[in-house]
C-alpha positions as CSV (number, residue, x, y, z in Angstrom):
1,M,99.8,23.7,103.5
2,S,100.1,24.9,106.9
3,L,99.9,28.7,107.1
4,V,101.4,28.8,111.1
5,P,104.2,28.4,112.5
6,G,105.7,24.2,113.5
7,A,104.9,23.1,109.4
8,T,104.0,19.8,109.0
9,P,106.1,17.0,106.7
10,L,106.3,17.7,103.1
11,S,104.3,14.7,102.2
12,E,101.4,15.9,104.2
13,S,101.6,19.6,102.8
14,G,100.4,19.5,99.4
15,L,102.3,21.8,98.5
16,S,105.6,21.2,96.6
17,E,108.8,23.9,97.5
18,S,108.7,25.9,93.5
19,E,104.5,26.0,94.7
20,Q,105.7,27.5,98.3
21,S,108.5,30.0,96.1
22,R,105.2,30.8,93.7
23,L,102.9,32.2,96.3
24,L,106.0,34.5,97.8
25,D,107.2,35.6,94.4
26,A,103.6,37.1,93.9
27,L,104.2,39.0,96.8
28,S,105.7,42.4,96.3
29,L,106.6,43.0,99.3
30,P,110.4,42.1,99.4
31,V,111.2,38.9,101.7
32,W,114.4,37.3,103.2
33,V,115.5,34.9,106.1
34,A,118.6,35.0,107.4
35,D,120.4,32.5,109.7
36,R,122.1,33.5,113.1
37,E,125.5,34.4,111.2
38,G,123.4,36.8,108.4
39,R,123.8,34.3,106.3
40,L,121.1,35.0,103.4
41,L,119.2,31.9,103.4
42,Y,116.1,33.0,100.7
43,G,115.4,35.8,99.3
44,N,111.7,36.2,97.1
45,R,111.6,37.5,93.0
46,A,110.7,41.3,94.6
47,W,114.1,41.1,96.8
48,Q,116.3,39.9,94.2
49,A,114.8,43.1,92.6
50,A,115.5,45.0,94.7
51,A,118.8,44.3,96.2
52,G,120.7,42.9,92.9
53,P,121.6,39.2,91.6
54,E,125.0,39.3,93.7
55,A,122.4,39.5,97.2
56,T,122.5,35.2,96.8
57,P,121.8,32.5,99.3
58,G,125.1,32.2,101.5
59,T,126.3,35.1,100.7
60,P,126.0,38.0,104.6
61,F,122.8,39.5,104.2
62,V,124.5,43.3,105.1
63,Q,126.4,43.6,101.9
64,A,123.3,44.1,100.3
65,L,123.1,47.3,103.1
66,H,125.6,50.3,103.0
67,P,128.7,50.2,104.9
68,D,127.6,52.6,107.4
69,D,123.8,50.7,108.2
70,R,125.3,47.6,108.2
71,A,126.5,47.7,112.0
72,G,123.0,48.6,113.2
73,L,121.7,45.3,112.0
74,L,124.4,43.5,112.7
75,R,122.7,43.6,116.3
76,L,119.4,43.0,115.9
77,W,120.4,39.0,115.7
78,G,121.5,38.5,118.9
79,A,118.6,40.5,120.4
80,E,116.9,37.0,119.4
81,E,118.4,34.6,122.2
82,H,117.5,36.9,124.9
83,G,113.6,37.3,123.9
84,A,113.7,40.1,121.7
85,P,110.3,40.6,120.0
86,P,110.0,41.7,115.6
87,L,112.4,44.5,115.6
88,Q,112.9,47.3,113.1
89,H,116.2,49.1,111.5
90,T,115.9,51.4,108.3
91,G,118.9,51.4,106.7
92,R,119.7,52.1,102.5
93,L,119.5,49.3,100.1
94,R,122.3,48.8,97.7
95,R,119.6,48.6,94.1
96,A,120.7,46.3,91.4
97,D,121.9,49.4,89.2
98,G,124.4,50.3,92.5
99,S,122.5,53.1,94.1
100,Y,120.5,52.9,97.3
101,A,117.2,53.4,98.5
102,T,116.5,53.9,101.8
103,C,114.5,51.2,103.2
104,R,112.3,50.5,106.5
105,F,113.4,46.5,107.4
106,E,111.1,44.3,109.6
107,V,112.7,41.4,111.4
108,Q,111.7,39.0,113.5
109,P,112.9,35.4,114.8
110,L,111.7,32.3,112.9
111,S,109.8,29.6,115.3
112,R,112.4,26.5,115.9
113,L,112.3,23.1,115.6
114,P,114.1,21.0,118.4
115,G,117.6,20.9,116.9
116,E,117.3,23.7,114.8
117,A,119.3,26.7,114.9
118,P,117.4,30.1,114.7
119,A,116.6,32.2,112.0
120,W,115.5,35.4,111.2
121,M,112.9,36.7,108.5
122,G,112.6,39.9,107.1
123,H,110.9,42.3,104.9
124,A,111.5,45.7,103.0
125,A,108.8,48.1,102.6
126,E,107.8,48.6,99.5
127,L,111.1,48.0,97.1
128,G,110.7,46.5,93.6
129,A,109.9,43.3,92.5
130,P,110.9,40.0,92.5
131,L,113.6,37.3,92.3
132,R,114.5,33.2,92.1
133,E,114.8,31.2,94.7
134,T,118.5,28.5,94.7
135,P,117.0,25.3,95.1
136,P,117.9,23.1,97.6
137,S,120.5,20.7,96.9
138,T,119.6,17.5,98.9
139,P,116.2,16.1,100.4
140,T,116.5,16.6,103.9
141,E,117.5,20.6,102.6
142,A,114.8,20.7,100.8
143,Q,112.4,19.8,104.0
144,R,113.9,21.8,106.3
145,R,113.7,24.4,103.5
146,L,109.5,23.4,103.4
147,R,108.9,24.3,106.9
148,E,110.7,27.6,106.3
149,L,109.0,28.8,103.8
150,Q,105.6,27.7,105.1
151,E,107.0,29.8,107.9
152,R,107.7,32.6,105.9
153,H,104.5,32.4,103.9
154,H,102.7,32.7,107.4
155,F,104.4,35.4,108.3
156,S,104.7,36.6,105.0
157,M,100.4,37.5,104.9
158,Q,101.0,38.7,108.7
159,A,102.8,41.6,107.8
160,A,101.4,42.1,104.1
161,S,99.0,45.8,104.0
162,D,96.8,43.5,101.9
163,V,94.0,41.1,102.9
164,I,95.8,37.9,101.7
165,W,93.7,34.7,101.0
166,D,94.6,30.9,100.1
167,C,90.9,29.4,98.5
168,Q,90.9,24.9,98.1
169,L,88.4,25.5,95.3
170,R,87.4,22.3,95.5
171,S,86.1,21.9,99.3
172,G,85.5,26.5,99.2
173,H,87.7,26.6,102.2
174,I,89.4,30.3,102.3
175,V,92.3,31.0,104.6
176,W,92.7,34.8,105.1
177,N,95.1,36.7,106.8
178,A,94.8,39.9,109.3
179,A,94.3,42.2,107.2
180,L,90.8,41.4,106.6
181,E,89.9,42.3,110.2
182,T,91.9,45.5,110.0
183,L,90.9,47.2,106.3
184,F,87.3,45.4,106.9
185,G,86.6,44.4,109.9
186,H,85.3,41.3,109.6
187,P,86.8,39.0,112.5
188,F,87.9,36.1,110.4
189,T,90.6,33.8,109.5
190,E,88.8,31.3,107.9
191,T,85.5,31.2,105.9
192,T,83.6,29.5,103.1
193,E,84.0,30.5,99.2
194,A,79.6,31.3,100.2
195,W,81.0,34.0,101.8
196,W,82.9,35.6,100.5
197,R,80.9,35.8,97.5
198,G,78.1,37.2,99.9
199,Q,80.5,40.1,100.3
200,V,80.7,41.1,96.7
201,H,78.3,43.6,95.7
202,P,74.9,42.7,93.9
203,E,76.2,44.5,90.8
204,D,79.3,43.0,91.1
205,R,78.4,39.9,91.7
206,A,77.6,37.8,88.2
207,R,80.7,39.7,86.6
208,V,83.6,38.5,89.2
209,E,82.0,34.9,89.5
210,D,82.2,34.3,85.3
211,S,86.0,35.9,85.0
212,L,86.4,32.9,87.8
213,R,85.2,30.7,86.0
214,A,86.7,31.8,82.9
215,I,90.0,31.4,84.5
216,Q,89.8,28.4,86.1
217,D,88.5,26.6,83.0
218,S,91.6,28.5,80.7
219,N,95.1,27.8,81.1
220,D,96.2,31.1,82.5
221,A,97.6,31.2,85.6
222,T,96.9,34.7,86.8
223,W,93.1,36.2,87.6
224,E,92.3,40.2,88.5
225,A,89.2,42.2,89.1
226,E,88.2,44.9,90.1
227,Y,85.0,45.2,92.4
228,R,82.7,46.3,95.4
229,F,83.6,44.2,98.6
230,R,81.3,44.7,101.8
231,R,82.8,45.6,105.2
232,A,81.5,44.5,108.5
233,D,79.5,48.0,108.9
234,G,77.9,47.2,105.5
235,Q,79.4,49.5,103.6
236,Y,81.2,48.5,100.4
237,A,84.7,49.1,99.8
238,D,86.1,49.3,96.2
239,V,89.3,46.6,95.8
240,L,91.5,44.9,93.6
241,D,91.9,40.9,93.6
242,R,94.6,39.3,92.2
243,A,96.0,36.1,92.4
244,F,97.4,32.7,91.1
245,V,95.5,29.6,90.1
246,L,97.4,26.3,91.4
247,R,96.3,23.2,89.1
248,D,96.7,19.6,89.9
249,A,99.3,17.1,87.0
250,G,96.0,16.9,84.9
251,G,96.0,20.8,84.8
252,L,92.5,20.8,86.5
253,S,92.5,24.3,89.0
254,V,92.8,23.0,92.7
255,R,94.0,26.4,94.6
256,M,94.3,29.6,94.1
257,I,96.2,32.3,96.2
258,G,95.7,36.0,96.3
259,A,95.9,39.3,97.9
260,M,93.2,42.0,97.9
261,Q,94.0,45.8,97.2
262,D,91.3,48.5,99.5
263,L,91.1,50.8,96.9
264,T,89.0,53.2,98.3
265,E,90.9,55.9,99.1
266,R,92.4,55.6,95.4
267,K,89.2,55.8,93.4
268,A,88.0,58.7,96.2
269,A,91.1,60.7,95.2
270,E,90.4,59.5,91.8
271,A,87.1,60.7,91.7
272,R,88.2,63.9,93.8
273,L,90.6,64.4,90.7
274,R,88.2,64.1,88.1
275,D,86.3,66.6,89.4
276,Q,88.5,68.9,90.5
277,E,89.8,68.6,86.8
278,A,86.0,69.8,85.9
279,H,85.6,72.2,87.8
280,L,89.1,73.3,86.4
281,R,88.1,73.0,82.8
282,L,84.7,74.4,84.1
283,A,86.6,77.5,86.1
284,T,89.0,78.7,83.0
285,R,86.6,78.0,80.2
286,S,83.8,80.4,82.3
287,A,87.0,83.0,83.2
288,D,88.6,83.3,80.3
289,V,91.2,81.7,81.1
290,G,94.0,80.4,78.8
291,I,96.6,77.7,80.5
292,W,100.2,77.3,79.3
293,D,103.1,74.9,80.3
294,Y,106.5,74.9,79.6
295,D,109.1,73.0,79.4
296,P,112.6,74.6,80.2
297,V,115.1,71.5,79.5
298,G,113.1,70.5,76.4
299,N,112.5,73.7,75.4
300,V,109.1,72.2,75.1
301,L,106.2,74.7,75.3
302,R,102.4,73.4,75.2
303,W,99.4,76.2,74.9
304,D,95.7,75.9,74.9
305,A,93.3,77.1,72.2
306,R,92.7,80.5,74.3
307,T,96.2,80.7,75.1
308,K,96.4,80.6,71.5
309,A,94.4,82.9,70.4
310,L,95.6,86.0,73.0
311,F,98.6,85.5,70.5
312,G,96.9,85.8,67.5
313,L,97.1,82.2,66.6
314,A,94.8,79.0,65.3
315,P,93.4,76.8,68.0
316,D,95.9,73.8,66.0
317,A,99.4,76.1,65.4
318,D,101.9,74.2,66.5
319,V,103.9,77.1,68.8
320,T,107.5,77.5,70.1
321,Y,108.9,79.4,72.9
322,Q,110.9,81.9,70.6
323,E,109.0,82.0,67.4
324,S,105.4,81.9,69.4
325,F,105.9,83.8,72.6
326,V,109.3,85.8,72.7
327,L,108.5,87.1,68.7
328,G,104.4,87.7,69.6
329,L,105.5,89.9,72.6
330,H,104.9,94.2,71.9
331,P,109.1,95.2,71.9
332,D,108.1,97.6,74.7
333,D,107.1,94.9,77.0
334,R,109.6,91.9,75.8
335,A,112.6,92.7,77.9
336,A,110.6,93.1,80.8
337,T,108.6,89.6,80.1
338,E,111.8,88.1,79.6
339,A,114.1,88.9,82.6
340,A,110.4,88.1,84.5
341,V,110.8,84.7,83.1
342,A,114.3,84.5,83.3
343,L,114.1,85.2,87.5
344,A,111.6,82.2,88.1
345,L,113.8,80.5,86.0
346,A,116.9,80.8,88.5
347,P,117.7,78.1,91.1
348,D,117.7,81.3,93.7
349,G,114.2,83.4,91.7
350,P,111.1,83.4,94.1
351,A,109.8,80.3,91.4
352,A,106.2,82.4,91.1
353,Y,105.8,84.5,87.5
354,D,103.2,87.7,87.8
355,I,103.0,89.9,85.2
356,E,101.6,92.1,82.9
357,Y,102.2,92.3,79.0
358,R,101.2,93.1,75.6
359,T,100.9,91.0,72.6
360,I,100.8,92.3,69.5
361,G,98.7,88.8,67.2
362,H,101.0,86.7,64.5
363,G,97.4,86.2,62.2
364,D,95.8,89.4,63.2
365,G,98.6,92.1,64.2
366,V,95.9,93.2,66.7
367,V,97.7,94.4,70.7
368,R,96.1,93.1,73.1
369,W,97.0,93.6,77.3
370,V,97.2,89.9,79.2
371,D,97.7,89.6,82.5
372,A,99.9,86.5,83.0
373,R,100.6,84.5,86.0
374,G,103.0,81.2,86.8
375,R,105.0,79.0,88.9
376,A,108.7,76.7,88.1
377,F,108.9,73.9,89.7
378,F,112.1,72.5,90.5
379,D,114.6,69.4,90.6
380,Q,117.6,69.2,91.8
381,G,118.1,72.9,91.2
382,V,116.9,73.1,87.5
383,A,113.9,74.5,86.6
384,V,112.3,71.4,84.7
385,R,108.2,72.4,84.3
386,F,107.1,76.3,83.7
387,I,103.2,75.9,84.1
388,G,99.9,79.3,84.4
389,T,97.3,80.9,83.0
390,V,97.1,84.2,81.1
391,L,93.7,86.0,81.6
392,D,92.8,88.6,78.4
393,I,92.8,92.3,80.5
394,T,92.6,94.1,77.7
395,E,88.9,95.5,78.3
396,R,89.9,96.5,81.6
397,K,93.4,98.1,80.2
398,H,91.3,100.3,77.8
399,T,89.2,101.6,80.6
400,E,91.7,101.7,82.8
401,E,93.0,104.6,80.5
402,E,89.8,106.2,79.5
403,L,89.6,106.3,83.7
404,R,92.8,108.1,84.0
405,L,91.8,110.3,81.0
406,L,88.5,111.7,83.1
407,N,90.5,112.1,86.7
408,A,92.8,114.1,84.7
409,A,90.2,116.0,83.2
410,L,88.1,116.0,86.8
411,E,91.4,116.9,88.5
412,Q,91.9,120.1,85.9
413,R,88.5,121.0,86.7
414,V,88.7,121.1,90.3
415,Q,92.1,123.0,90.0
416,E,89.9,125.5,88.5
417,R,87.1,125.2,89.9
418,T,88.8,125.2,94.1
419,A,91.0,128.6,92.3
420,E,87.4,130.0,91.6
421,L,86.3,128.9,95.2
422,L,88.9,130.7,96.9
423,R,88.4,133.5,94.8
424,T,84.5,133.8,95.5
425,N,85.5,133.1,99.7
426,A,88.3,135.9,99.5
427,E,84.7,138.6,97.8
428,L,82.6,136.8,100.5
429,R,84.9,137.4,103.3
430,R,85.7,140.8,102.5
431,S,81.9,141.4,101.7
432,N,81.2,139.9,105.3
433,M,83.9,142.3,106.8
434,E,82.4,146.1,105.0
435,L,78.7,144.3,106.2
436,E,79.5,143.8,109.6
437,R,81.4,146.5,109.4
438,F,78.8,149.0,108.0
439,A,75.9,146.9,110.9
440,Y,78.5,147.5,112.7
441,I,78.7,151.2,112.6
442,T,75.4,151.8,111.4
443,S,73.9,150.2,114.3
444,H,76.4,152.1,117.1
445,D,75.0,155.6,114.8
446,L,71.7,155.1,115.1
447,Q,72.0,155.1,119.0
448,E,72.7,158.7,119.4
449,P,69.5,159.7,117.5
450,L,67.5,157.5,118.8
451,R,68.3,158.7,122.6
452,T,68.2,162.3,121.4
453,V,64.3,161.8,120.3
454,A,63.8,159.7,123.2
455,S,64.9,162.7,125.6
456,F,63.4,165.6,123.5
457,V,60.0,163.4,123.6
458,N,60.0,163.1,127.4
459,L,61.2,166.1,128.4
460,L,58.4,167.6,125.8
461,E,55.9,165.7,128.1
462,L,57.7,166.7,131.5
463,R,57.1,170.5,130.6
464,Y,54.2,170.8,128.3
465,G,52.2,167.6,129.1
466,H,49.7,169.8,130.9
467,L,48.8,171.4,128.0
468,F,47.9,167.9,125.7
469,D,44.3,166.7,126.0
470,D,44.5,162.7,125.7
471,R,45.5,162.7,122.2
472,A,48.1,163.9,122.3
473,R,49.6,162.3,125.2
474,L,48.8,159.0,123.2
475,Y,50.6,160.5,120.1
476,I,53.8,160.9,122.6
477,G,53.5,157.8,124.0
478,M,53.5,155.9,121.1
479,A,56.5,157.3,119.8
480,L,58.4,156.7,122.9
481,K,57.6,153.1,122.9
482,G,58.9,153.4,119.4
483,T,61.8,154.5,120.2
484,E,62.7,151.8,122.6
485,R,61.5,149.4,120.4
486,M,63.7,151.0,117.7
487,K,66.6,150.5,120.7
488,V,66.2,147.3,121.1
489,L,66.1,146.3,117.1
490,V,69.3,148.3,116.9
491,E,70.9,146.7,119.8
492,D,70.3,142.7,118.5
493,V,71.6,144.1,115.2
494,L,74.5,145.0,116.8
495,T,74.6,141.9,119.0
496,F,74.7,139.9,115.5
497,S,77.1,141.5,113.8
498,R,79.2,140.5,117.0
499,M,78.5,137.5,116.7
500,S,79.0,137.6,112.8
501,G,83.2,138.0,113.7
502,S,85.8,136.2,115.1
503,R,85.3,133.3,117.5
504,P,86.1,134.4,121.3
505,A,88.7,132.0,122.5
506,A,86.8,129.1,124.3
507,Q,87.4,127.8,128.0
508,A,86.0,126.2,130.2
509,I,83.0,127.3,132.2
510,R,80.3,125.8,134.8
511,A,77.3,126.2,132.4
512,G,75.3,127.0,135.6
513,I,77.5,130.6,135.9
514,P,76.4,132.1,133.0
515,L,72.6,131.1,133.4
516,Q,72.5,132.8,137.1
517,E,73.7,136.2,134.8
518,A,70.9,135.7,132.5
519,L,68.4,134.8,135.6
520,D,70.0,138.1,136.8
521,R,69.0,140.1,133.5
522,L,65.8,138.5,133.7
523,G,64.7,139.6,137.4
524,Q,62.2,142.6,137.2
525,R,60.8,140.4,133.9
526,L,60.8,136.9,136.3
527,T,59.0,139.0,139.0
528,E,56.4,140.7,137.3
529,T,55.7,137.3,135.4
530,G,55.4,135.2,138.5
531,A,57.4,132.9,136.5
532,Q,59.8,129.8,138.3
533,V,62.8,128.5,136.5
534,S,64.8,125.0,138.1
535,F,67.8,123.9,137.1
536,G,70.2,121.1,138.6
537,D,73.5,121.3,139.1
538,L,75.1,122.0,135.9
539,P,78.5,120.5,134.0
540,T,81.6,122.4,133.2
541,V,81.4,123.2,129.3
542,R,83.9,125.3,126.8
543,G,82.2,128.0,125.5
544,D,82.4,132.2,126.1
545,G,80.9,132.8,129.4
546,P,79.0,136.1,127.8
547,Q,77.7,134.4,124.4
548,L,76.6,131.6,126.8
549,A,75.3,134.4,129.3
550,Q,73.0,135.7,126.0
551,L,72.2,132.5,124.9
552,F,70.0,131.7,128.2
553,Q,68.8,135.2,128.6
554,N,67.3,135.1,124.7
555,L,65.3,131.2,125.5
556,I,64.4,131.8,128.6
557,G,63.4,135.1,127.6
558,N,61.4,133.7,125.1
559,A,59.6,131.3,127.8
560,L,58.3,134.3,130.0
561,K,57.6,136.1,126.9
562,F,54.8,133.6,124.8
563,V,52.6,131.9,127.2
564,A,49.2,132.4,127.3
565,P,47.2,134.9,129.0
566,G,47.2,134.5,133.0
567,T,49.5,131.8,133.4
568,A,52.5,131.7,135.3
569,P,55.7,131.0,133.2
570,R,57.6,127.4,134.1
571,V,61.2,126.6,132.6
572,Q,63.2,123.9,133.4
573,V,67.0,123.8,132.6
574,A,68.6,120.1,132.3
575,A,71.7,118.4,130.8
576,T,72.9,115.3,129.6
577,R,76.4,113.4,129.1
578,E,76.3,112.6,125.4
579,D,79.9,111.6,124.4
580,G,81.9,114.6,124.1
581,M,78.7,116.6,124.4
582,W,76.6,118.2,126.6
583,H,73.2,118.3,126.0
584,F,71.8,120.9,127.1
585,T,67.3,121.3,127.4
586,V,65.0,124.5,128.1
587,A,61.9,123.6,128.4
588,D,58.7,125.6,128.6
589,N,55.0,125.8,129.2
590,G,54.3,128.5,126.7
591,I,51.8,128.0,123.8
592,G,53.7,126.4,121.4
593,I,54.6,126.2,118.3
594,E,52.7,124.7,115.1
595,P,54.7,122.4,113.2
596,E,55.3,123.7,110.1
597,Y,56.8,126.3,111.7
598,L,59.6,124.7,113.5
599,Q,61.9,124.7,110.9
600,H,61.6,128.3,110.8
601,V,61.9,129.6,114.2
602,F,66.1,130.1,113.8
603,E,65.6,133.0,110.2
604,L,66.4,136.5,110.7
605,F,63.8,139.2,111.2
606,K,61.4,135.5,111.6
607,R,58.2,136.6,113.1
608,L,55.3,134.0,114.2
609,H,53.3,136.5,116.2
610,T,52.8,140.2,115.3
611,R,53.7,142.7,117.5
612,D,50.5,143.1,118.5
613,H,50.4,140.2,120.2
614,Y,53.9,139.3,121.3
615,E,57.0,142.3,121.1
616,G,60.3,141.1,119.4
617,T,62.4,142.1,117.0
618,G,62.7,138.5,115.0
619,L,66.5,138.6,116.0
620,G,67.0,136.8,119.5
621,L,66.7,132.5,118.0
622,S,69.0,133.5,115.1
623,I,71.6,134.9,117.3
624,C,71.0,132.4,120.0
625,Q,71.8,129.6,116.4
626,K,75.3,131.9,116.3
627,I,76.1,131.6,119.6
628,V,75.9,127.5,119.8
629,E,77.1,126.9,116.4
630,Q,80.3,129.7,117.1
631,Q,80.6,126.9,120.4
632,G,80.7,123.9,118.3
633,G,77.0,122.4,118.9
634,Q,74.2,122.4,117.6
635,I,70.4,123.7,118.4
636,W,67.2,122.7,117.4
637,V,63.9,122.8,118.9
638,K,60.9,120.2,120.0
639,S,57.1,121.4,120.7
640,Q,53.1,121.2,119.8
641,L,50.6,123.6,119.9
642,G,49.4,124.7,123.3
643,Q,51.7,122.7,125.3
644,G,55.2,124.4,125.4
645,S,58.5,123.8,123.9
646,T,61.9,122.3,124.3
647,F,65.0,123.7,122.7
648,H,68.0,121.5,122.3
649,F,71.5,122.6,122.6
650,T,74.5,120.6,122.5
651,L,78.4,122.2,123.9
652,P,81.3,120.6,124.6
653,A,82.1,119.4,127.5
654,G,84.8,121.3,130.0
């Protein structure tokens, strides 16, 4: 039998018309042939099953189409006269039961022999099953029909998506369609049977060969096998091979014609599905999740063992929607849960289902909390399936309740402590105000008697100094120094008490102005000590001018005081920008501070040296800390003994 247009005569083909018909009937693809006027000449079994018994040879082909789709296909017939290539058309094909299916038709002109009218061959994509062909009425008709069948066979083989093959069993010669290259990369149209056997996976070869021998030795007409077939790139594809066997008059197998389908994607999808199912089973078992499936149309409910356990049922218990589910809900949660189900099953509802409810075990009476989630699936607006999961959240709910009670108790305790703290703070503020007022009054009132003592001691020395001996003059000098120290102490206490009062309004000020004011106050000491204070262009900050002057005066005054004998003090003032703050440093070349005392230098009345060596009240750095913190900054010191000290403080940028 020829597989190309321009068929050989019937006597040379070796294939009867019935065998030609069996060949096309074996195809799952609906195939038909019509003449130039559109009359149906042939339809294989797949066509008959799809289009129904009315689509018989001699009837207009378009009668099988929907009336609205016929004109479009009729226009294709005239195109052949202009040399049109194979054409495609989408239309609705009437099924045997009277309904319509949307199909994709491919129509192409057949090769014509001299003197014959043109004909068209077509096939419809993925339509049903087979049908019979009307036998020819005359020998001339039979010969013409044979040529047409040969052409149909050729076009059907080339149009099919599966690999179609035709094997002569005696010679081992096999003819393949183009799909052999399309699917598997082998650029052959003809091979030997030995070549085909060589492409079968070695592990499958013996089994496949045994099945072939068995079918050829039996009276069976069809053969089927799954095996692995080697592609041109050396990889193997999973295939399903089906064929029917042709026998001679003596019943011997002489020919096999078949179709090979690539199952690789399907096998991979099945493997992925198996893996997903295994993972789902493992996940549900690991997560202790139950699965449910409800058919709203048939009112059929299916639960797995875990779901049944959450409703207090045995694994083998039968379940129903009303008895098992609805009556198993806690009475307080029943209405809300049924409403959520109804909403999910409503055609205009969200389809999704997510709710927490309580169950009361049918067999054990135990109350359990459940987190249920699912989704409804619809067909033409009717819910046909409702599936989802349930998770036991009883322990979580108990924990949440315990946490709620603890939070309530904690909130009550916080409120009580807050009220107590407010009372304490009010008392503390009142006490601080009284203490500040006391310190201010005390310091202010102490200054008058100190001035009186100092005045009379000075007067005593002035008027009667010539009568005193050296010891008396020493005593008078010590009294004057004592009153002076007391005066400085009272002034520092008064300054500190003012710092503890209300915070002064901050304003933008160039830091160089209060620094210069501090240097003016220290002018005499700077001269006496030969000190040098250097600074550049200092930035604008937000703060209180007088307090910043006091800050610089105290820090630079310390640098002038705590210096090694015979050493001229050197002080460097600088500032750098850090985000929204200015970072100031006041570095000196003084005696430094031992590391263990660094954290104590800002404490009230903390002195690291005796008055015999370095005078002072122990309030200067405490005042500095108070000033910086009131401006919204921080202050700290870095120092090493014998290597000077660097005081750091930050102030808001102006």
